[in-house]
mmCIF file of the N, C-alpha and C atoms, coordinates in Angstrom:
data_MODEL
# 
_entry.id   MODEL 
# 
loop_
_atom_site.group_PDB 
_atom_site.id 
_atom_site.type_symbol 
_atom_site.label_atom_id 
_atom_site.label_alt_id 
_atom_site.label_comp_id 
_atom_site.label_asym_id 
_atom_site.label_entity_id 
_atom_site.label_seq_id 
_atom_site.pdbx_PDB_ins_code 
_atom_site.Cartn_x 
_atom_site.Cartn_y 
_atom_site.Cartn_z 
_atom_site.occupancy 
_atom_site.B_iso_or_equiv 
_atom_site.pdbx_formal_charge 
_atom_site.auth_seq_id 
_atom_site.auth_comp_id 
_atom_site.auth_asym_id 
_atom_site.auth_atom_id 
_atom_site.pdbx_PDB_model_num 
ATOM 1   N N  . MET A 1 1  ? -3.069  -24.918 -1.914  1.00 0.00 ? 1  MET A N  1 
ATOM 2   C CA . MET A 1 1  ? -1.917  -23.683 -2.633  1.00 0.00 ? 1  MET A CA 1 
ATOM 3   C C  . MET A 1 1  ? -2.944  -22.203 -2.587  1.00 0.00 ? 1  MET A C  1 
ATOM 4   N N  . ASP A 1 2  ? -2.069  -21.059 -1.918  1.00 0.00 ? 2  ASP A N  1 
ATOM 5   C CA . ASP A 1 2  ? -3.019  -20.110 -2.035  1.00 0.00 ? 2  ASP A CA 1 
ATOM 6   C C  . ASP A 1 2  ? -2.195  -19.275 -3.525  1.00 0.00 ? 2  ASP A C  1 
ATOM 7   N N  . ILE A 1 3  ? -3.328  -18.497 -4.369  1.00 0.00 ? 3  ILE A N  1 
ATOM 8   C CA . ILE A 1 3  ? -2.941  -17.277 -5.463  1.00 0.00 ? 3  ILE A CA 1 
ATOM 9   C C  . ILE A 1 3  ? -3.119  -16.263 -4.909  1.00 0.00 ? 3  ILE A C  1 
ATOM 10  N N  . ILE A 1 4  ? -2.381  -15.366 -5.034  1.00 0.00 ? 4  ILE A N  1 
ATOM 11  C CA . ILE A 1 4  ? -2.103  -13.853 -4.748  1.00 0.00 ? 4  ILE A CA 1 
ATOM 12  C C  . ILE A 1 4  ? -2.300  -12.916 -6.202  1.00 0.00 ? 4  ILE A C  1 
ATOM 13  N N  . LEU A 1 5  ? -3.468  -12.971 -6.649  1.00 0.00 ? 5  LEU A N  1 
ATOM 14  C CA . LEU A 1 5  ? -3.100  -11.454 -7.688  1.00 0.00 ? 5  LEU A CA 1 
ATOM 15  C C  . LEU A 1 5  ? -3.193  -10.436 -7.323  1.00 0.00 ? 5  LEU A C  1 
ATOM 16  N N  . LYS A 1 6  ? -2.361  -9.496  -7.971  1.00 0.00 ? 6  LYS A N  1 
ATOM 17  C CA . LYS A 1 6  ? -1.859  -8.428  -7.638  1.00 0.00 ? 6  LYS A CA 1 
ATOM 18  C C  . LYS A 1 6  ? -2.078  -7.509  -8.825  1.00 0.00 ? 6  LYS A C  1 
ATOM 19  N N  . ASN A 1 7  ? -2.535  -6.315  -8.735  1.00 0.00 ? 7  ASN A N  1 
ATOM 20  C CA . ASN A 1 7  ? -2.485  -5.333  -9.541  1.00 0.00 ? 7  ASN A CA 1 
ATOM 21  C C  . ASN A 1 7  ? -3.561  -5.243  -10.960 1.00 0.00 ? 7  ASN A C  1 
ATOM 22  N N  . VAL A 1 8  ? -4.794  -6.515  -10.158 1.00 0.00 ? 8  VAL A N  1 
ATOM 23  C CA . VAL A 1 8  ? -5.862  -6.723  -11.504 1.00 0.00 ? 8  VAL A CA 1 
ATOM 24  C C  . VAL A 1 8  ? -6.957  -5.711  -11.582 1.00 0.00 ? 8  VAL A C  1 
ATOM 25  N N  . LYS A 1 9  ? -7.340  -5.090  -12.795 1.00 0.00 ? 9  LYS A N  1 
ATOM 26  C CA . LYS A 1 9  ? -7.983  -4.170  -13.305 1.00 0.00 ? 9  LYS A CA 1 
ATOM 27  C C  . LYS A 1 9  ? -9.638  -4.744  -13.056 1.00 0.00 ? 9  LYS A C  1 
ATOM 28  N N  . LYS A 1 10 ? -10.120 -3.763  -12.995 1.00 0.00 ? 10 LYS A N  1 
ATOM 29  C CA . LYS A 1 10 ? -11.437 -3.510  -12.476 1.00 0.00 ? 10 LYS A CA 1 
ATOM 30  C C  . LYS A 1 10 ? -12.909 -4.774  -13.425 1.00 0.00 ? 10 LYS A C  1 
ATOM 31  N N  . LYS A 1 11 ? -12.219 -4.324  -14.720 1.00 0.00 ? 11 LYS A N  1 
ATOM 32  C CA . LYS A 1 11 ? -12.605 -4.683  -15.520 1.00 0.00 ? 11 LYS A CA 1 
ATOM 33  C C  . LYS A 1 11 ? -12.612 -5.987  -15.633 1.00 0.00 ? 11 LYS A C  1 
ATOM 34  N N  . ASP A 1 12 ? -11.203 -6.670  -15.645 1.00 0.00 ? 12 ASP A N  1 
ATOM 35  C CA . ASP A 1 12 ? -10.919 -7.959  -15.418 1.00 0.00 ? 12 ASP A CA 1 
ATOM 36  C C  . ASP A 1 12 ? -11.759 -8.678  -14.546 1.00 0.00 ? 12 ASP A C  1 
ATOM 37  N N  . PHE A 1 13 ? -11.418 -8.291  -12.962 1.00 0.00 ? 13 PHE A N  1 
ATOM 38  C CA . PHE A 1 13 ? -11.978 -8.746  -12.434 1.00 0.00 ? 13 PHE A CA 1 
ATOM 39  C C  . PHE A 1 13 ? -12.651 -9.796  -12.143 1.00 0.00 ? 13 PHE A C  1 
ATOM 40  N N  . PRO A 1 14 ? -14.408 -9.459  -12.862 1.00 0.00 ? 14 PRO A N  1 
ATOM 41  C CA . PRO A 1 14 ? -15.413 -10.317 -12.935 1.00 0.00 ? 14 PRO A CA 1 
ATOM 42  C C  . PRO A 1 14 ? -15.346 -11.525 -13.666 1.00 0.00 ? 14 PRO A C  1 
ATOM 43  N N  . VAL A 1 15 ? -14.297 -11.304 -14.652 1.00 0.00 ? 15 VAL A N  1 
ATOM 44  C CA . VAL A 1 15 ? -13.403 -12.903 -15.454 1.00 0.00 ? 15 VAL A CA 1 
ATOM 45  C C  . VAL A 1 15 ? -13.125 -13.546 -14.877 1.00 0.00 ? 15 VAL A C  1 
ATOM 46  N N  . LEU A 1 16 ? -12.045 -12.908 -13.675 1.00 0.00 ? 16 LEU A N  1 
ATOM 47  C CA . LEU A 1 16 ? -11.766 -14.118 -12.860 1.00 0.00 ? 16 LEU A CA 1 
ATOM 48  C C  . LEU A 1 16 ? -12.499 -15.029 -11.797 1.00 0.00 ? 16 LEU A C  1 
ATOM 49  N N  . LYS A 1 17 ? -13.242 -13.586 -11.489 1.00 0.00 ? 17 LYS A N  1 
ATOM 50  C CA . LYS A 1 17 ? -14.076 -14.313 -10.421 1.00 0.00 ? 17 LYS A CA 1 
ATOM 51  C C  . LYS A 1 17 ? -14.944 -15.751 -11.072 1.00 0.00 ? 17 LYS A C  1 
ATOM 52  N N  . SER A 1 18 ? -15.353 -15.263 -11.904 1.00 0.00 ? 18 SER A N  1 
ATOM 53  C CA . SER A 1 18 ? -16.408 -15.945 -12.893 1.00 0.00 ? 18 SER A CA 1 
ATOM 54  C C  . SER A 1 18 ? -15.309 -17.601 -13.105 1.00 0.00 ? 18 SER A C  1 
ATOM 55  N N  . LEU A 1 19 ? -14.407 -17.555 -13.838 1.00 0.00 ? 19 LEU A N  1 
ATOM 56  C CA . LEU A 1 19 ? -13.449 -18.293 -13.744 1.00 0.00 ? 19 LEU A CA 1 
ATOM 57  C C  . LEU A 1 19 ? -13.048 -19.001 -12.258 1.00 0.00 ? 19 LEU A C  1 
ATOM 58  N N  . ALA A 1 20 ? -12.834 -18.504 -11.584 1.00 0.00 ? 20 ALA A N  1 
ATOM 59  C CA . ALA A 1 20 ? -12.347 -18.883 -10.142 1.00 0.00 ? 20 ALA A CA 1 
ATOM 60  C C  . ALA A 1 20 ? -14.104 -19.895 -9.406  1.00 0.00 ? 20 ALA A C  1 
ATOM 61  N N  . LYS A 1 21 ? -14.868 -19.301 -9.986  1.00 0.00 ? 21 LYS A N  1 
ATOM 62  C CA . LYS A 1 21 ? -16.086 -19.675 -9.167  1.00 0.00 ? 21 LYS A CA 1 
ATOM 63  C C  . LYS A 1 21 ? -16.594 -21.348 -10.179 1.00 0.00 ? 21 LYS A C  1 
ATOM 64  N N  . SER A 1 22 ? -16.400 -21.325 -11.263 1.00 0.00 ? 22 SER A N  1 
ATOM 65  C CA . SER A 1 22 ? -16.708 -22.455 -12.304 1.00 0.00 ? 22 SER A CA 1 
ATOM 66  C C  . SER A 1 22 ? -15.500 -23.214 -12.001 1.00 0.00 ? 22 SER A C  1 
ATOM 67  N N  . LEU A 1 23 ? -14.652 -23.025 -11.449 1.00 0.00 ? 23 LEU A N  1 
ATOM 68  C CA . LEU A 1 23 ? -13.428 -24.428 -11.233 1.00 0.00 ? 23 LEU A CA 1 
ATOM 69  C C  . LEU A 1 23 ? -12.900 -24.252 -9.939  1.00 0.00 ? 23 LEU A C  1 
ATOM 70  N N  . GLY A 1 24 ? -14.298 -23.928 -9.225  1.00 0.00 ? 24 GLY A N  1 
ATOM 71  C CA . GLY A 1 24 ? -14.307 -24.168 -7.469  1.00 0.00 ? 24 GLY A CA 1 
ATOM 72  C C  . GLY A 1 24 ? -13.798 -23.977 -6.589  1.00 0.00 ? 24 GLY A C  1 
ATOM 73  N N  . PHE A 1 25 ? -13.053 -22.507 -7.004  1.00 0.00 ? 25 PHE A N  1 
ATOM 74  C CA . PHE A 1 25 ? -11.853 -21.872 -6.144  1.00 0.00 ? 25 PHE A CA 1 
ATOM 75  C C  . PHE A 1 25 ? -12.582 -20.924 -5.154  1.00 0.00 ? 25 PHE A C  1 
ATOM 76  N N  . GLU A 1 26 ? -12.055 -20.936 -3.892  1.00 0.00 ? 26 GLU A N  1 
ATOM 77  C CA . GLU A 1 26 ? -12.324 -19.754 -3.137  1.00 0.00 ? 26 GLU A CA 1 
ATOM 78  C C  . GLU A 1 26 ? -11.857 -18.643 -3.423  1.00 0.00 ? 26 GLU A C  1 
ATOM 79  N N  . ILE A 1 27 ? -12.343 -17.673 -3.443  1.00 0.00 ? 27 ILE A N  1 
ATOM 80  C CA . ILE A 1 27 ? -12.185 -15.933 -3.623  1.00 0.00 ? 27 ILE A CA 1 
ATOM 81  C C  . ILE A 1 27 ? -11.928 -15.061 -1.743  1.00 0.00 ? 27 ILE A C  1 
ATOM 82  N N  . VAL A 1 28 ? -11.260 -14.847 -1.128  1.00 0.00 ? 28 VAL A N  1 
ATOM 83  C CA . VAL A 1 28 ? -11.047 -14.162 -0.180  1.00 0.00 ? 28 VAL A CA 1 
ATOM 84  C C  . VAL A 1 28 ? -10.067 -13.051 0.028   1.00 0.00 ? 28 VAL A C  1 
ATOM 85  N N  . LYS A 1 29 ? -11.112 -12.052 0.103   1.00 0.00 ? 29 LYS A N  1 
ATOM 86  C CA . LYS A 1 29 ? -10.723 -10.751 0.030   1.00 0.00 ? 29 LYS A CA 1 
ATOM 87  C C  . LYS A 1 29 ? -9.250  -10.336 1.141   1.00 0.00 ? 29 LYS A C  1 
ATOM 88  N N  . GLU A 1 30 ? -8.654  -9.918  1.631   1.00 0.00 ? 30 GLU A N  1 
ATOM 89  C CA . GLU A 1 30 ? -7.955  -10.144 2.407   1.00 0.00 ? 30 GLU A CA 1 
ATOM 90  C C  . GLU A 1 30 ? -8.002  -8.525  2.729   1.00 0.00 ? 30 GLU A C  1 
ATOM 91  N N  . GLU A 1 31 ? -8.050  -8.171  4.282   1.00 0.00 ? 31 GLU A N  1 
ATOM 92  C CA . GLU A 1 31 ? -8.235  -6.955  4.975   1.00 0.00 ? 31 GLU A CA 1 
ATOM 93  C C  . GLU A 1 31 ? -6.639  -6.294  4.830   1.00 0.00 ? 31 GLU A C  1 
ATOM 94  N N  . ASN A 1 32 ? -7.439  -4.557  4.986   1.00 0.00 ? 32 ASN A N  1 
ATOM 95  C CA . ASN A 1 32 ? -5.463  -4.053  4.975   1.00 0.00 ? 32 ASN A CA 1 
ATOM 96  C C  . ASN A 1 32 ? -5.458  -4.066  6.522   1.00 0.00 ? 32 ASN A C  1 
ATOM 97  N N  . PRO A 1 33 ? -3.707  -4.262  6.352   1.00 0.00 ? 33 PRO A N  1 
ATOM 98  C CA . PRO A 1 33 ? -3.516  -4.760  7.875   1.00 0.00 ? 33 PRO A CA 1 
ATOM 99  C C  . PRO A 1 33 ? -3.425  -3.193  8.421   1.00 0.00 ? 33 PRO A C  1 
ATOM 100 N N  . TYR A 1 34 ? -2.889  -2.287  7.380   1.00 0.00 ? 34 TYR A N  1 
ATOM 101 C CA . TYR A 1 34 ? -2.663  -0.998  8.271   1.00 0.00 ? 34 TYR A CA 1 
ATOM 102 C C  . TYR A 1 34 ? -3.703  0.326   8.725   1.00 0.00 ? 34 TYR A C  1 
ATOM 103 N N  . ASN A 1 35 ? -3.992  0.699   9.900   1.00 0.00 ? 35 ASN A N  1 
ATOM 104 C CA . ASN A 1 35 ? -4.440  2.081   10.185  1.00 0.00 ? 35 ASN A CA 1 
ATOM 105 C C  . ASN A 1 35 ? -4.720  3.081   9.227   1.00 0.00 ? 35 ASN A C  1 
ATOM 106 N N  . PRO A 1 36 ? -5.963  3.155   8.743   1.00 0.00 ? 36 PRO A N  1 
ATOM 107 C CA . PRO A 1 36 ? -6.261  4.021   7.822   1.00 0.00 ? 36 PRO A CA 1 
ATOM 108 C C  . PRO A 1 36 ? -6.075  5.549   7.957   1.00 0.00 ? 36 PRO A C  1 
ATOM 109 N N  . GLU A 1 37 ? -5.893  5.981   9.514   1.00 0.00 ? 37 GLU A N  1 
ATOM 110 C CA . GLU A 1 37 ? -5.181  7.248   9.947   1.00 0.00 ? 37 GLU A CA 1 
ATOM 111 C C  . GLU A 1 37 ? -4.141  7.069   9.657   1.00 0.00 ? 37 GLU A C  1 
ATOM 112 N N  . PHE A 1 38 ? -3.240  6.299   9.541   1.00 0.00 ? 38 PHE A N  1 
ATOM 113 C CA . PHE A 1 38 ? -1.310  6.082   9.381   1.00 0.00 ? 38 PHE A CA 1 
ATOM 114 C C  . PHE A 1 38 ? -1.141  6.231   8.091   1.00 0.00 ? 38 PHE A C  1 
ATOM 115 N N  . VAL A 1 39 ? -1.717  5.378   7.478   1.00 0.00 ? 39 VAL A N  1 
ATOM 116 C CA . VAL A 1 39 ? -1.811  5.428   6.084   1.00 0.00 ? 39 VAL A CA 1 
ATOM 117 C C  . VAL A 1 39 ? -2.020  6.752   5.213   1.00 0.00 ? 39 VAL A C  1 
ATOM 118 N N  . LYS A 1 40 ? -2.725  7.935   6.075   1.00 0.00 ? 40 LYS A N  1 
ATOM 119 C CA . LYS A 1 40 ? -3.291  8.942   5.388   1.00 0.00 ? 40 LYS A CA 1 
ATOM 120 C C  . LYS A 1 40 ? -2.432  10.406  5.816   1.00 0.00 ? 40 LYS A C  1 
ATOM 121 N N  . GLU A 1 41 ? -1.522  9.841   6.955   1.00 0.00 ? 41 GLU A N  1 
ATOM 122 C CA . GLU A 1 41 ? -0.612  10.445  7.309   1.00 0.00 ? 41 GLU A CA 1 
ATOM 123 C C  . GLU A 1 41 ? 0.674   10.695  6.686   1.00 0.00 ? 41 GLU A C  1 
ATOM 124 N N  . ILE A 1 42 ? 0.981   9.648   6.046   1.00 0.00 ? 42 ILE A N  1 
ATOM 125 C CA . ILE A 1 42 ? 2.373   8.656   5.503   1.00 0.00 ? 42 ILE A CA 1 
ATOM 126 C C  . ILE A 1 42 ? 2.309   9.340   4.462   1.00 0.00 ? 42 ILE A C  1 
ATOM 127 N N  . LEU A 1 43 ? 0.897   9.634   3.799   1.00 0.00 ? 43 LEU A N  1 
ATOM 128 C CA . LEU A 1 43 ? 0.747   9.918   2.320   1.00 0.00 ? 43 LEU A CA 1 
ATOM 129 C C  . LEU A 1 43 ? 0.669   11.475  2.544   1.00 0.00 ? 43 LEU A C  1 
ATOM 130 N N  . GLU A 1 44 ? 0.164   11.928  3.072   1.00 0.00 ? 44 GLU A N  1 
ATOM 131 C CA . GLU A 1 44 ? 0.365   13.429  3.191   1.00 0.00 ? 44 GLU A CA 1 
ATOM 132 C C  . GLU A 1 44 ? 1.800   14.097  3.185   1.00 0.00 ? 44 GLU A C  1 
ATOM 133 N N  . ALA A 1 45 ? 2.606   12.995  4.168   1.00 0.00 ? 45 ALA A N  1 
ATOM 134 C CA . ALA A 1 45 ? 3.712   13.901  4.480   1.00 0.00 ? 45 ALA A CA 1 
ATOM 135 C C  . ALA A 1 45 ? 4.405   13.409  3.355   1.00 0.00 ? 45 ALA A C  1 
ATOM 136 N N  . GLU A 1 46 ? 4.237   12.267  2.212   1.00 0.00 ? 46 GLU A N  1 
ATOM 137 C CA . GLU A 1 46 ? 5.119   12.658  1.302   1.00 0.00 ? 46 GLU A CA 1 
ATOM 138 C C  . GLU A 1 46 ? 4.654   13.344  0.161   1.00 0.00 ? 46 GLU A C  1 
ATOM 139 N N  . GLN A 1 47 ? 3.788   13.926  0.051   1.00 0.00 ? 47 GLN A N  1 
ATOM 140 C CA . GLN A 1 47 ? 2.957   14.892  -0.635  1.00 0.00 ? 47 GLN A CA 1 
ATOM 141 C C  . GLN A 1 47 ? 3.840   16.490  -0.629  1.00 0.00 ? 47 GLN A C  1 
ATOM 142 N N  . SER A 1 48 ? 3.678   16.262  1.097   1.00 0.00 ? 48 SER A N  1 
ATOM 143 C CA . SER A 1 48 ? 4.221   17.852  1.489   1.00 0.00 ? 48 SER A CA 1 
ATOM 144 C C  . SER A 1 48 ? 5.539   17.843  1.015   1.00 0.00 ? 48 SER A C  1 
ATOM 145 N N  . ILE A 1 49 ? 6.651   16.591  1.382   1.00 0.00 ? 49 ILE A N  1 
ATOM 146 C CA . ILE A 1 49 ? 8.314   16.545  0.856   1.00 0.00 ? 49 ILE A CA 1 
ATOM 147 C C  . ILE A 1 49 ? 7.680   16.847  -0.957  1.00 0.00 ? 49 ILE A C  1 
ATOM 148 N N  . LYS A 1 50 ? 6.903   16.598  -1.514  1.00 0.00 ? 50 LYS A N  1 
ATOM 149 C CA . LYS A 1 50 ? 7.194   16.709  -3.310  1.00 0.00 ? 50 LYS A CA 1 
ATOM 150 C C  . LYS A 1 50 ? 6.582   17.756  -3.230  1.00 0.00 ? 50 LYS A C  1 
ATOM 151 N N  . ASP A 1 51 ? 6.293   18.679  -2.395  1.00 0.00 ? 51 ASP A N  1 
ATOM 152 C CA . ASP A 1 51 ? 5.786   19.843  -2.491  1.00 0.00 ? 51 ASP A CA 1 
ATOM 153 C C  . ASP A 1 51 ? 7.256   20.912  -2.325  1.00 0.00 ? 51 ASP A C  1 
ATOM 154 N N  . GLY A 1 52 ? 8.119   20.400  -1.748  1.00 0.00 ? 52 GLY A N  1 
ATOM 155 C CA . GLY A 1 52 ? 9.233   21.259  -1.262  1.00 0.00 ? 52 GLY A CA 1 
ATOM 156 C C  . GLY A 1 52 ? 9.001   21.189  0.233   1.00 0.00 ? 52 GLY A C  1 
ATOM 157 N N  . LYS A 1 53 ? 7.863   21.321  0.857   1.00 0.00 ? 53 LYS A N  1 
ATOM 158 C CA . LYS A 1 53 ? 7.928   21.533  2.431   1.00 0.00 ? 53 LYS A CA 1 
ATOM 159 C C  . LYS A 1 53 ? 8.910   20.649  3.406   1.00 0.00 ? 53 LYS A C  1 
ATOM 160 N N  . GLY A 1 54 ? 9.780   19.890  2.767   1.00 0.00 ? 54 GLY A N  1 
ATOM 161 C CA . GLY A 1 54 ? 10.605  19.184  3.514   1.00 0.00 ? 54 GLY A CA 1 
ATOM 162 C C  . GLY A 1 54 ? 11.934  20.101  4.160   1.00 0.00 ? 54 GLY A C  1 
ATOM 163 N N  . ILE A 1 55 ? 12.962  19.182  4.959   1.00 0.00 ? 55 ILE A N  1 
ATOM 164 C CA . ILE A 1 55 ? 14.352  19.440  5.041   1.00 0.00 ? 55 ILE A CA 1 
ATOM 165 C C  . ILE A 1 55 ? 14.991  18.435  5.010   1.00 0.00 ? 55 ILE A C  1 
ATOM 166 N N  . LYS A 1 56 ? 16.280  19.084  4.732   1.00 0.00 ? 56 LYS A N  1 
ATOM 167 C CA . LYS A 1 56 ? 17.339  18.040  4.128   1.00 0.00 ? 56 LYS A CA 1 
ATOM 168 C C  . LYS A 1 56 ? 18.241  18.169  5.081   1.00 0.00 ? 56 LYS A C  1 
ATOM 169 N N  . MET A 1 57 ? 18.995  16.615  6.191   1.00 0.00 ? 57 MET A N  1 
ATOM 170 C CA . MET A 1 57 ? 20.008  16.637  7.251   1.00 0.00 ? 57 MET A CA 1 
ATOM 171 C C  . MET A 1 57 ? 21.076  15.484  7.094   1.00 0.00 ? 57 MET A C  1 
ATOM 172 N N  . THR A 1 58 ? 21.813  16.297  7.703   1.00 0.00 ? 58 THR A N  1 
ATOM 173 C CA . THR A 1 58 ? 23.030  15.620  7.338   1.00 0.00 ? 58 THR A CA 1 
ATOM 174 C C  . THR A 1 58 ? 23.088  14.477  8.097   1.00 0.00 ? 58 THR A C  1 
ATOM 175 N N  . MET A 1 59 ? 23.706  13.402  8.200   1.00 0.00 ? 59 MET A N  1 
ATOM 176 C CA . MET A 1 59 ? 24.136  12.110  9.255   1.00 0.00 ? 59 MET A CA 1 
ATOM 177 C C  . MET A 1 59 ? 24.512  12.888  10.214  1.00 0.00 ? 59 MET A C  1 
ATOM 178 N N  . GLU A 1 60 ? 25.355  13.333  10.243  1.00 0.00 ? 60 GLU A N  1 
ATOM 179 C CA . GLU A 1 60 ? 26.127  14.371  11.552  1.00 0.00 ? 60 GLU A CA 1 
ATOM 180 C C  . GLU A 1 60 ? 24.802  15.073  12.128  1.00 0.00 ? 60 GLU A C  1 
ATOM 181 N N  . GLU A 1 61 ? 23.637  15.895  11.540  1.00 0.00 ? 61 GLU A N  1 
ATOM 182 C CA . GLU A 1 61 ? 22.812  16.475  11.979  1.00 0.00 ? 61 GLU A CA 1 
ATOM 183 C C  . GLU A 1 61 ? 21.605  15.507  13.107  1.00 0.00 ? 61 GLU A C  1 
ATOM 184 N N  . ILE A 1 62 ? 21.443  14.367  12.128  1.00 0.00 ? 62 ILE A N  1 
ATOM 185 C CA . ILE A 1 62 ? 20.359  13.415  12.603  1.00 0.00 ? 62 ILE A CA 1 
ATOM 186 C C  . ILE A 1 62 ? 21.286  12.421  13.745  1.00 0.00 ? 62 ILE A C  1 
ATOM 187 N N  . ARG A 1 63 ? 22.687  12.109  14.209  1.00 0.00 ? 63 ARG A N  1 
ATOM 188 C CA . ARG A 1 63 ? 23.307  11.859  15.157  1.00 0.00 ? 63 ARG A CA 1 
ATOM 189 C C  . ARG A 1 63 ? 23.155  12.769  16.281  1.00 0.00 ? 63 ARG A C  1 
ATOM 190 N N  . ALA A 1 64 ? 23.719  14.210  16.021  1.00 0.00 ? 64 ALA A N  1 
ATOM 191 C CA . ALA A 1 64 ? 22.859  14.857  16.925  1.00 0.00 ? 64 ALA A CA 1 
ATOM 192 C C  . ALA A 1 64 ? 21.743  15.358  17.673  1.00 0.00 ? 64 ALA A C  1 
ATOM 193 N N  . LEU A 1 65 ? 20.972  14.706  17.281  1.00 0.00 ? 65 LEU A N  1 
ATOM 194 C CA . LEU A 1 65 ? 19.469  14.476  17.454  1.00 0.00 ? 65 LEU A CA 1 
ATOM 195 C C  . LEU A 1 65 ? 19.419  13.903  18.435  1.00 0.00 ? 65 LEU A C  1 
ATOM 196 N N  . CYS A 1 66 ? 19.897  12.060  18.216  1.00 0.00 ? 66 CYS A N  1 
ATOM 197 C CA . CYS A 1 66 ? 19.947  10.652  19.621  1.00 0.00 ? 66 CYS A CA 1 
ATOM 198 C C  . CYS A 1 66 ? 21.426  11.295  20.344  1.00 0.00 ? 66 CYS A C  1 
ATOM 199 N N  . LYS A 1 67 ? 21.608  12.364  20.774  1.00 0.00 ? 67 LYS A N  1 
ATOM 200 C CA . LYS A 1 67 ? 22.169  12.234  21.767  1.00 0.00 ? 67 LYS A CA 1 
ATOM 201 C C  . LYS A 1 67 ? 21.440  12.987  23.242  1.00 0.00 ? 67 LYS A C  1 
# 
């Protein structure tokens, strides 16, 4: 059985790690499946939208782009 812990605070991790080790559990760190450059681009785009640099489009305008 696999157990996944999310949002573990850094201060709590050593305690959990010690408990897991004492119970004979294996701790495996999963690698991030996303390309770091891609993540950076998405975060920058999100920030630019928050800064008011985005544009609003209606569905009709989007459909017109697809023609």
